[in-house]
N, C-alpha and C positions, 0 to 999 in steps of 0.2 A: 468570489468570481461571479461576474454577471455576463449576460448574453452579449450585450453590445461591445463590452471591452474585450471579451475573448474572441469575438468575430473580427474585431479590428486588429487584434494581434495576429490572428490567422491570415488576414488579408495582407499584412505586412510581410509575412514570411513564407506563405504557401508556395510561391513560385520557386523557392529554393529546394523544395522537397518533392519526392515522388507521390503518387496517388495514395490516398488514405493515410497520409502522415498525421493530419489533424482529424480527430474523431469526436463524436458527440459525447458530452457528459451533461446530463440534464438538458437545459436549453442553451448550453454553451459549447465551446470547442476546446479540446485539449490536445497537446502534442502526444504522439504515441511513444515517445521516449521521455522519461522523466528522471529527475535527479533523486537519487537515494543518498541518505546521510548516516548510514549505520556504522560503517567501518572507520577505524582510525583511533589513535590514542587521544585521551582527554588532555590535550596540550594546547598552548597558545599557537604553536606552529601549525598544528593541524587545523585550528580554527581559521587562521589566516589563509591557509590553502583552500578550505571550503568556501570562505567568503569570496575569494577571487573566482573560484570555479563556478559558484552559483550565479554570480553576476554575469559571467561569461555565457553560461547556459541560457539565462533569461534574454541576453542580448542577441542570441543566435538562433532562437526558435524553439526553446523548451519552456513551457509554462506550467509544468507539473513539478511540484516539490513535495517530497515525502520525508517525514521525520517521525520522531517519537520522543516522549518526555524522558525516557531512560537512555536514549542513545547518547553515548559519550557523557553520561552524568549531567544531562540537561544542556550540555554545551552545543549540541547540534541544533536544538530549537533556538538557542540564543544567537548563534551565528546566522541561521536562516533569517531571523528577525533583522539583523544588521544588513544582510545582503539584499533582502527585499526592499528595505527602507531606502537604501542607497542606490537601488537600480533605477534606470530610466523607464522601466516597465511599470504600468499602473498596477497597484495591488488587485484591482478588480479584474485584471486579465489573467491572474494566476490562480491555479488550483492548488491550494495549500492544505495538506493533509498531515495529521499527526495521530498519535495513539496513546492510550492510557491502559494501565492494568498491571504494570510492573513498578517496583519500588524506584522512585526517581532520586537516586543519590545526587548530591548537589556539588557540581564542580569537579570532584574527584572521588574515588572510592574511599570510604572511611576505613580507619584502622580496625574498627570494631563494627562491622555491618549490623550485627544483631542489636547492639546498643543503639545505633542510629535509628533503626526501624522502631524499636520500643519507644524511643524518645519522640520521634517525628509522627509516628502513626500508631499510637497506643490502642486505638479503638478497633483495629482491623486484624483479621487473621489472614495469613499468607501461605500459599503453597508454592514453594520454590520461588519466592519473591513476587508471586502473582496474586492479585486480589480483584474480585469482580463486585465487591460491595458497592451499592449505588453511591454511598457517601464518599468512598475512596475514589470512584470514577469521577464524581463531581469535583472533588478537590483536585484531582489530577488535571482535569480540564481547566479549572481556574488557573492553575500554575502554568499550564501550556499557553493559555491566552496571554498571561503576563510575560512569559518567556518570549513569545512570538511578537508581542507588541501589537496585537490586533484585537478588535472587538468580537470577531467571530472567525471560525475556521470552516472551510468548505466541506471537509470530510474528516470525521473523527472515528477511529477504529477502536473496538475492544481488542486488546493485544493478546494473542495466543491463549484464548480461553480454554483450550484443550488441556492446558497444564493442570487445571482443576480436577481433571479426571484421574490424576494420580492419587487423590485422596477421597474423591466423592463419586457416587454413582451417577450415571448419565442423567437421570431425571432431576437430581439435585442440581447438577451443573446447568441444565436447561432452565431450571427455575432461577438460578443466579443470573444467567444471560438475560432472561426476560425482565428481571428486576433492574438490571443495568440498562437494558433497552428502554424501559419506562422512564428512567432518569434522563436518558439521552433524548427521548421524545419531548420531555418537558423542557430540556435545554434548547432543542430545536424550536419549540414554540416561543421560547424567550428570545430567540435570535442569536444564541451563542454558537450554534453550529447550523450548517445548511443540511447536511446529510450525515449519516453514520454507517458504519460497516463492521466487518469482522476481519481482522488480520490474523492469519494462521501460518504455522509451519507444516504440521502434519495433519491437523484435524480434518480438512476437507478433501485431501487427496489419498487418504489411506482407505482400504476396503473395510466394510463392516464385517465382523465385529471387532476390529482392531481396538486396542486399549485407548488410543487417542482419537478415535473416530467421532466426528460431529456430523449430524444429518442436516443437510441444507433445507429440506422440506420442513423440518422441525424448527430450524432457525427462523425461517420465513414465518411460520405459524406463530412463534413467540414474538416476533416483531409486530405482527398484527394485533396480538393480545396486548402488547405494550402500548401500541397506538390507542387502542380502545381504553385502556386504563388511564392514559394521560389525557384523553379527550382530544387528540389531534385528528384532523380530518382524514389523513391517510398516513401510512408508515413512512418514516424518513430513512428506512434501511435502503441503501443505494449501492453498496459496493462490497467486494471481497478482495482481500489481498492474500496471495498464496505463491509459493515458489513454482516457477515454471521455466524450464530450459531444456536443452537437447538431451541432457542426461537425467533429468527429473521431470518427465512428461506425464506423471501419474494423473494430474488434473485433467488430462485428455484421454488417457488410456484406461483408467480404473473407473468402472461404472458402478458407483456405490450410493447413488442418490435416486430415490424413487420419483420418477416423472410420470406424466399423464399416460404414457404409452410404454412404461417399463423403466428399468434401471438406466441411469444416465451418468456420464462423467460430471465432475464439478463444473467444467467449462460449459458443457451443453446445458446443464440445468440452469446455470447463471444466465446464459444467453437467452433461454426461453422464458426465464422469470424476470427479465429486464434488469438484472444486476450487472453492474460494470465490474470487470476483473482487472486488477492492477498486479502485474506479474513481478514478483520479487526474484532476486538471484538469477537474472537471465544469463549472467556470465559465471555463475557458480563461484562467486568470490574470486574471480580471475582465472579459474581453472580452464574455462572454455575460451579464454582470450589468447591462448598460446597456440602455436602451430601444432596441429594434430589433436587439439583439445576437443574438437567436435567429433562425434562418433562417425565411423566409416559409413559412407553413403549419404551423409547429411550435408556436408560442406558444399559438395558440387551442385546441390539443388538450390542453394541460397545465393542471393546477390550480395555483394559487398567487397570492398577492396581488402579488408583485413578479416582475420578470424573473429575478432571481437564484433565487428559489424555484422558478420553473418550470424553469429550467435544471438545478437540483439534482434535481428530480423526474423529469426526462428520464433522467438517469443512474441514478436509483433504479429506474426502470421496466424497464431492460434485463434480459433473461433471464440468470440466473447472477450478477448483481451483488448482493453482500452488503451493501456500504456504499459511499457516495460520500464521498470524502475532500476536505473543503473547507478552504481556508486561513481561519483565524479569528484575525485579529490584534487585534480590538477587541471589546468587549462588545456594541457595536451590530451588528457582523457576526454574532456568536454568536446574538443574538436573531432576526435575520432568517433565518439559515441553519437554525437549529433549527426555526423555525416552518414550514419547508417540509414537515416531517414531519406537520403537522396536516392536510395534503391527501393524498388517496389517489394513489398512482402509477397510471400507465396499466396497464390489463390487457394480456394478450398480444395480443389483436386490435387494441386501440387503439395499442399500440406498433408493431405491424407496419404499421398504416395510415399511420404517419408516413413510411414509406419507399415507399409506393405512388405 
């Protein structure tokens, strides 16, 4: 993604949306609703549905696409590649993000997963299918670039590094993260990625000393150390991905990260540290899209024609959130989800009032 192309994309679509729909990411602009590609069976039928949905999203005002090498056994990355290549939207106008860290089964789940891992990745050790070894991260990135059919990705995440805490102490895991960051700094210097980040499920939103807890100040410190080790002029750590929705608001309510003036939530720390947050699970895998899915007292404060749109706008309203990543497996879902952007998100006072 580059500045001129993303601004041109914004100029084409911004009049269709309410204020703050497009938001800054680096020197470009991105839609505050993004396409997620996690859910669905590893089938040709699901590939075809994603292909059509992604092209429709790009054509109607969404320029953020999020995937991962392990999503649907590499099929999600591959269908993203086809959809982007066949779209009328320039690649340079799109924020393309993917992740590495989990075993990337190929095409479908093997009958003997253990044998597959031993054959394909004999040099690495895994914790519940997760590995942060710099060599594995580098190999995963190479496979992702091939799957996506691109020379570089805009944002590359370490995927759920908190899994490593199941078998290693926190200092060891931070050392692993720093080593992986160093490899990603090197790949950024080589032009293979523009930025990197950390995608988590529990790690950044749980209170210390929870067994899955990861410290944002320590992650930032390790990124700076990685930049020094790689000889880059400044860290390329840019983003966090974490779940945030009306029933999982821990990233806003749990103050577990040490800031300059005391403990802060993950969202406030990220906001003040200049890290973009991409909110996963804004619909809680569809649970919040049904009538009555939003908690009492929340729905009436949010604008939107449907419950799903209100839930998306809740995630878009949080401080520090750049984009809410929504699964879009059909054209009908695309139309409903993108239309959430026609409504203004809550202001700071309105968002705070939800928690009073």
